[in-house]
C-alpha positions in Angstrom: -50.7 -57.1 2.4 -48.6 -56.3 -0.7 -47.1 -59.1 -2.7 -43.5 -59.7 -3.6 -42.4 -61.1 -6.9 -39.2 -63.1 -6.4 -38.5 -65.9 -8.7 -39.9 -68.3 -6.2 -43.2 -66.6 -6.5 -43.6 -67.5 -10.2 -45.7 -70.5 -11.1 -44.4 -73.5 -9.3 -43.7 -76.5 -11.6 -43.5 -79.8 -9.8 -42.5 -81.5 -13.1 -39.5 -79.1 -13.5 -38.5 -79.7 -9.9 -38.7 -83.5 -10.4 -36.5 -83.4 -13.5 -33.7 -81.6 -11.7 -30.5 -83.7 -11.3 -30.4 -83.2 -7.5 -33.9 -84.8 -7.2 -32.7 -87.9 -9.0 -29.5 -87.9 -7.0 -31.5 -87.7 -3.8 -33.7 -90.7 -4.8 -30.6 -92.6 -5.8 -29.1 -91.9 -2.4 -32.4 -93.1 -0.8 -32.3 -96.4 -2.8 -28.7 -96.9 -1.8 -29.6 -96.4 1.9 -32.5 -98.9 1.7 -30.2 -101.4 -0.1 -27.6 -100.9 2.6 -30.3 -101.7 5.3 -31.0 -105.1 3.8 -27.4 -105.9 3.3 -26.0 -104.7 6.6 -28.8 -106.1 8.8 -29.1 -109.2 6.6 -32.9 -108.9 6.6 -35.1 -111.4 4.6 -37.5 -109.6 2.3 -39.8 -112.6 2.4 -39.9 -112.7 6.2 -40.5 -108.9 6.4 -43.4 -109.2 4.0 -44.8 -112.1 5.9 -44.7 -110.0 9.2 -46.4 -107.1 7.5 -49.2 -109.3 6.3 -49.9 -110.4 9.9 -50.7 -106.8 10.9 -54.3 -106.1 12.0 -55.8 -103.8 9.4 -58.2 -102.2 11.8 -55.4 -100.8 14.0 -53.6 -99.6 10.8 -56.7 -97.8 9.7 -56.9 -96.2 13.2 -53.2 -95.2 12.9 -53.9 -93.6 9.5 -56.9 -91.6 10.8 -54.9 -90.4 13.8 -52.1 -89.2 11.4 -54.6 -87.3 9.3 -56.2 -85.7 12.3 -52.9 -83.7 12.7 -53.6 -81.8 9.5 -56.6 -79.8 10.7 -54.6 -79.0 13.9 -51.7 -77.8 11.7 -54.1 -75.7 9.8 -55.5 -74.1 12.9 -52.0 -73.3 14.2 -50.9 -71.8 10.8 -54.1 -69.7 10.7 -53.1 -68.3 14.1 -49.7 -67.4 12.8 -51.0 -65.9 9.6 -53.6 -63.7 11.4 -51.1 -62.7 14.1 -48.8 -61.4 11.3 -51.7 -59.6 9.6 -51.3 -61.7 6.4 -54.9 -62.9 6.7 -58.0 -61.6 8.4 -61.1 -63.2 9.8 -62.9 -62.2 6.6 -60.5 -64.4 4.6 -61.7 -67.5 6.6 -64.6 -67.9 4.2 -62.5 -67.8 1.0 -58.9 -68.5 0.2 -57.9 -68.8 3.9 -60.7 -71.2 5.0 -59.8 -74.3 7.0 -60.2 -76.6 3.9 -58.0 -74.2 1.9 -55.2 -74.1 4.5 -55.3 -77.9 4.9 -55.0 -78.2 1.2 -52.0 -75.9 1.1 -50.3 -77.8 3.9 -51.1 -81.2 2.4 -49.8 -80.2 -1.1 -46.6 -78.9 0.5 -46.1 -82.2 2.3 -46.7 -84.0 -1.0 -44.0 -81.9 -2.6 -41.6 -82.6 0.3 -42.1 -86.3 -0.3 -41.2 -86.2 -4.0 -38.4 -83.6 -4.1 -35.6 -82.9 -1.6 -34.5 -79.8 0.2 -37.9 -79.0 1.8 -39.1 -77.3 -1.4 -42.6 -78.0 -0.2 -42.3 -75.2 2.3 -41.5 -72.8 -0.5 -44.4 -74.3 -2.5 -46.8 -73.5 0.4 -45.7 -69.9 0.4 -46.4 -69.8 -3.4 -49.8 -71.3 -2.9 -50.9 -68.7 -0.4 -49.6 -65.9 -2.6 -51.2 -67.4 -5.7 -54.6 -67.7 -4.1 -54.6 -64.8 -1.7 -52.3 -62.3 -3.3 -50.3 -62.1 -0.1 -46.6 -61.4 0.5 -44.5 -64.4 -0.3 -41.8 -63.3 2.1 -44.2 -62.7 5.0 -45.8 -66.1 4.5 -42.4 -67.8 4.5 -41.8 -66.0 7.9 -44.8 -67.8 9.4 -43.7 -71.1 8.0 -40.3 -70.5 9.6 -42.0 -69.8 12.9 -44.1 -73.0 12.5 -40.9 -75.0 11.9 -39.3 -73.6 15.0 -42.4 -74.6 17.1 -42.3 -78.1 15.6 -38.6 -78.6 16.3 -39.0 -77.3 19.9 -42.0 -79.6 20.5 -40.3 -82.6 18.9 -37.0 -82.2 20.7 -38.8 -81.6 24.0 -40.7 -84.9 23.7 -37.7 -86.7 22.4 -35.7 -85.6 25.4 -38.4 -86.5 27.9 -39.1 -89.9 26.4 -35.3 -90.6 26.1 -34.7 -89.8 29.8 -37.7 -91.9 30.8 -36.3 -94.8 28.9 -32.5 -94.6 29.5 -32.0 -92.1 32.3 -28.6 -90.4 32.0 -27.1 -93.4 30.2 -28.1 -92.9 26.6 -27.2 -95.9 24.4 -24.5 -94.9 21.8 -26.9 -96.0 19.0 -29.3 -93.2 19.9 -27.0 -90.4 21.1 -26.6 -89.1 17.5 -30.3 -88.5 17.3 -30.1 -86.0 20.2 -27.1 -84.3 18.6 -29.1 -83.9 15.3 -32.1 -82.6 17.2 -30.2 -80.2 19.4 -28.2 -79.0 16.4 -31.4 -78.2 14.4 -33.1 -76.5 17.3 -29.9 -74.4 18.0 -29.7 -73.3 14.3 -33.3 -72.2 14.2 -33.2 -70.4 17.5 -30.0 -68.6 16.5 -31.6 -67.5 13.3 -34.6 -66.2 15.2 -32.4 -64.3 17.7 -30.3 -63.0 14.8 -33.5 -61.5 13.3 -34.4 -60.0 16.6 -31.1 -58.6 17.8 -29.0 -58.3 14.7 -31.6 -57.4 12.1 -30.5 -53.8 11.4 -26.8 -54.9 11.2 -27.6 -57.8 8.9 -29.7 -55.6 6.7 -26.6 -53.6 5.7 -25.2 -56.7 3.9 -28.4 -57.5 2.0 -28.7 -56.3 -1.6 -31.0 -53.3 -2.0 -33.5 -55.3 -4.1 -33.9 -57.9 -1.4 -34.2 -55.6 1.7 -38.0 -55.1 1.5 -38.5 -58.9 1.3 -36.1 -59.5 4.2 -37.9 -56.9 6.3 -41.3 -58.6 5.6 -39.9 -62.1 6.4 -38.3 -61.0 9.7 -41.3 -59.0 10.8 -43.6 -61.9 10.1 -41.3 -64.4 11.9 -40.9 -62.3 15.0 -44.6 -61.3 15.2 -45.5 -64.9 15.2 -44.2 -65.3 18.8 -46.3 -62.7 20.6 -46.5 -63.8 24.2 -50.3 -63.7 24.3 -50.6 -66.3 21.5 -47.8 -68.6 22.7 -49.9 -70.8 25.0 -52.3 -71.7 22.2 -49.5 -72.3 19.7 -47.5 -74.5 22.1 -50.6 -76.4 23.1 -51.5 -77.2 19.5 -47.9 -78.2 18.8 -47.7 -80.6 21.7 -51.0 -82.1 20.7 -49.8 -82.7 17.2 -46.7 -84.5 18.4 -48.7 -86.6 20.9 -50.9 -87.7 18.0 -47.7 -88.6 16.0 -46.7 -90.9 18.8 -50.2 -92.4 18.9 -49.9 -93.2 15.2 -46.9 -95.4 15.7 -48.4 -96.9 18.9 -51.3 -98.3 16.9 -49.0 -99.5 14.1 -47.1 -101.5 16.8 -50.3 -102.8 18.4 -51.4 -103.9 14.9 -48.5 -106.3 15.0 -49.5 -107.6 18.4 -46.4 -106.1 20.0 -46.2 -104.6 23.5 -43.7 -101.8 23.9 -43.4 -99.2 26.6 -45.1 -95.9 25.8 -42.0 -93.8 26.2 -40.2 -96.0 23.7 -43.0 -95.7 21.2 -42.9 -91.9 21.5 -39.1 -91.9 21.3 -39.1 -93.9 18.1 -41.9 -92.0 16.5 -40.2 -88.6 17.2 -36.9 -90.0 16.0 -38.6 -90.8 12.7 -40.1 -87.4 12.4 -36.8 -85.7 13.3 -35.0 -87.5 10.4 -37.6 -86.3 7.8 -36.2 -82.8 8.4 -32.8 -83.8 7.0 -33.0 -82.3 3.4 -30.7 -84.8 1.6 -33.6 -87.1 0.5 -37.3 -86.5 0.1 -38.9 -86.6 3.6 -35.8 -88.5 4.8 -36.5 -91.5 2.5 -33.9 -94.2 3.2 -32.5 -92.4 6.3 -35.7 -92.8 8.3 -36.1 -96.5 7.3 -32.5 -97.3 8.2 -32.3 -95.4 11.5 -35.7 -96.5 12.9 -35.1 -100.1 12.0 -31.7 -100.0 13.6 -33.1 -98.5 16.8 -35.8 -101.1 17.0 -33.2 -103.9 16.5 -30.5 -102.6 18.8 -32.4 -100.9 21.6 -35.8 -102.7 21.6 -34.3 -106.1 20.6 -37.0 -106.8 18.0 -36.1 -109.4 15.3 -34.9 -107.7 12.2 -37.9 -108.7 9.9 -40.3 -107.5 12.6 -38.4 -104.2 13.1 -38.4 -103.4 9.4 -42.0 -104.4 9.1 -43.0 -101.9 11.8 -40.9 -99.2 10.1 -42.4 -99.9 6.6 -46.0 -100.0 7.9 -45.5 -96.7 9.6 -43.9 -95.2 6.5 -46.9 -96.5 4.5 -49.0 -94.1 6.6 -46.8 -91.0 7.0 -44.9 -91.1 3.6 -46.5 -93.3 0.9 -50.1 -92.4 1.7 -49.1 -88.7 1.2 -47.6 -89.5 -2.2 -50.7 -91.4 -3.3 -53.4 -89.1 -1.9 -51.2 -86.0 -2.6 -50.8 -86.9 -6.2 -54.6 -87.2 -6.6 -55.1 -83.8 -4.8 -52.4 -82.2 -6.9 -54.0 -83.3 -10.2 -57.5 -82.2 -9.2 -56.7 -79.1 -7.1 -58.0 -75.8 -8.4 -55.8 -73.9 -5.9 -52.4 -75.0 -7.2 
């Protein structure tokens, strides 16, 4: 596969991305959101910390292990997309497209998503594959786009099923906006995919000549990713990933000696994951904490310190652990 050379393909500098004003603005926005949580819900920091200390560490470790089990599954799914698009071959499985390598690319991209806004980690993953395998950056981004569509469809499907299992047709006003956000994101991604399929030639006329080849590689890769023969495996892996995400929060809740209905656990877990997609802050920092805590207080009727303790313990696993381990990996990685 030939390689492109757009500006995004040049050496990625995390330090440069971190110094950009929009990164600091996004962190400032996240801090304001977290401050607003404590002020508006009148939550005691001391009580919240006390609740967190009461959590059973064995269940938290189990939740952590379940969360990290999703990364090899994500790597297997991405490998299917890459090989389907002819970006990698079976011969590459022993070198730069091995399972450890693909997991490293994915984990580093998640780390970048946790420290800079606007989902730049996805762009970084495209750069990593091009840097290590001399592949087409545009084609790689096409597979990541396809992966995001699979994730959003799986997430929204489970969110809808768990929501109806909990509330039936009478969705509480406090949670209705989550469905609007999810439906909107799914609609946008599907419309983009359909536009590539049916309006590709028409859209290409408006694309500058120097970008047409890159657009062609991106669209071909994104569309090839959804060959009917491969869809059952892709969908199966996606559903398994989201089930494990729900199990992660389940064991966080169990660690605090709480008993909540399984549909509710799945609903809250997927709501948390949905909000990480919003690009205004790194991995939804501030927005996730506020929304999940509010849902646990208003819908589940947990006390405010307990609700925030559950949220923060879960975020220790799916946000802060990525920053800590991701920074170590970023510093020692030979593939970055």
